[in-house]
Structure formats: structure tokens, C-alpha cells
N, C-alpha and C positions, 0 to 999 in steps of 0.2 A: 504494500500500500504506500503510495507516495503522498507526502504531506508538505505543505508550505509552512515554514516556521520563521517568525521574525524575532531576532535577538538584537537588542540595542539599535533598532530601526534598520537593521540589515536583513533582508529576506534570504532564506535558505530553503532549498528543496531537499527533503530528506526521504529516504525510503525506510519504512518500518515493517518489520515482520511481526504478525500477530500470532501468538501461541494460544490456540484454543484448547489445549489439553488441560485437564483439571490439575490444579496445584495441590501438592501435599502440605503446603505451608498454611498455618492458620491465618485468618484474616487479621489485619491490623487496623485498629480504629484510632483516629487522631481527632482530638477536639470534641469529644462527646460521642456523636454517632449513636448507633444502636447497640454497640457493645460497651456498656458501662464497665469501668474497671472494678475489680473485686474490692470490697471494703477492706481497708488496712486495719491491722490490730491497733487498739488504742495505745497511745504513748504512755510511758511510765507516769503514774500519777493521774491518768485520765481514765474515766469509766467508758463503758460502751455507749453511754448517752452523752458523750462529749460533743459539743458543737465544733465542727472541723471546718477549716478553710477549704472552699471549693476550688480555689486556684491560688497561684503564687501572687503575693502582693505584700503591702504593708498595712498594719492595723491602723486605721484612721480614727475610729471611735469605738469605745466600749460603752454600751448603753444600759448596762445592768450592774448591780453590786452583789457581792457575796451575801447570801441569805435571801435575796429577792425572789419572789414567786414569779414564774413566767408561764405563759400558755404556749402550747405547740403552735409554731408559726410566728410568734412574737419576734421582732427584730431585736437582736441582742448585741450586734456589733456591725461595723462597717469596714470593709477592706477597700484599699485603693490599689488598682493595677492599671498601668498605662493611662493614667489620668482619668480613669473611670472609677466610680464608687459602686461597690456591690454590697447590698444589705445581706447580712447573715442572720438566719432565723433559727429559733430553737426547734429541734426535731421532736421534742416531747415536752409535756407540761411537767412542772416541778419547781424545785428551788435551786438557785445557783449555788453549787457546792464550792466551786473555785474558779477564779479567773486566771488562766494559765499564761497569758501574754500581757504585755504592756502596750499602750498606744505608741506607735512608731516602730514596733517590732516587725521584722521581715518574717513572713511565713511562707511555707510551701503548701501546695494543694494536699489536703489530708492531715495537715498539722492540727492538733487540738487547740482550741482557743478558749473555750469556756466549758466547764464540767457541770452537768445538771444532775441533781438527785431527783429521779422521777417521783411524781405524786402517787 
């Protein structure tokens, strides 16, 4: 199959061979897709009900305090990544057991932020 590809405003004609045989490799999902990654084990000091960062970024705001009651879906923190803010919500109702990060801290996706003791 011949294709026309433009790189840095320079057109190229390339020939591509399509392999229709099934692959033995598992599918790779990037950026969400239909193959959500498996849940990571909680970090040391965090329970299975810990609120985790859905993506890498920095902690912009913590909107709860230790001992505060929260409902499932309440916004408990705000992350900033690439100049965009993402609201982080409580996965379960309960009381805030511990705040595991400080405002300004850098976090990776899956890092625990707030630990909740379920009601």
C-alpha cells in the first residue's frame, strides 16, 4: 500500500506492508481507552479506601481536614497538571483518616492523597 506522508512540510511517498495475521502480543492501551489498568496496592500507611491521584501533577488544594465527614463523590482535593485543574473526589463516604500529601507536592497517577475510614 502506498501512502503520502508529510514531515516538516516535506511530502514523502512511502510504501507500507500491512500484516493481517493475528498478533500474539496483548493489546496496549494508552491514555485510558477500554483497558483500564489494574488497581495498584495501597501505599504504606494508606487503606484500600484511599483517594488516589488519577494522573501525575501537583497538589493544588486540599479541601478537607482530618476527622471531617465526606460523602462519596465529594471533592476532597484539586490537582494541577499542564495548567489544568482536576477535582479529586472521595470514592466512599466516611471520615478523613489522614491527609497523606501537602499542597504543592508532586504526585504520580495512583499515589494516595487522602485516606478515608468508610462509614
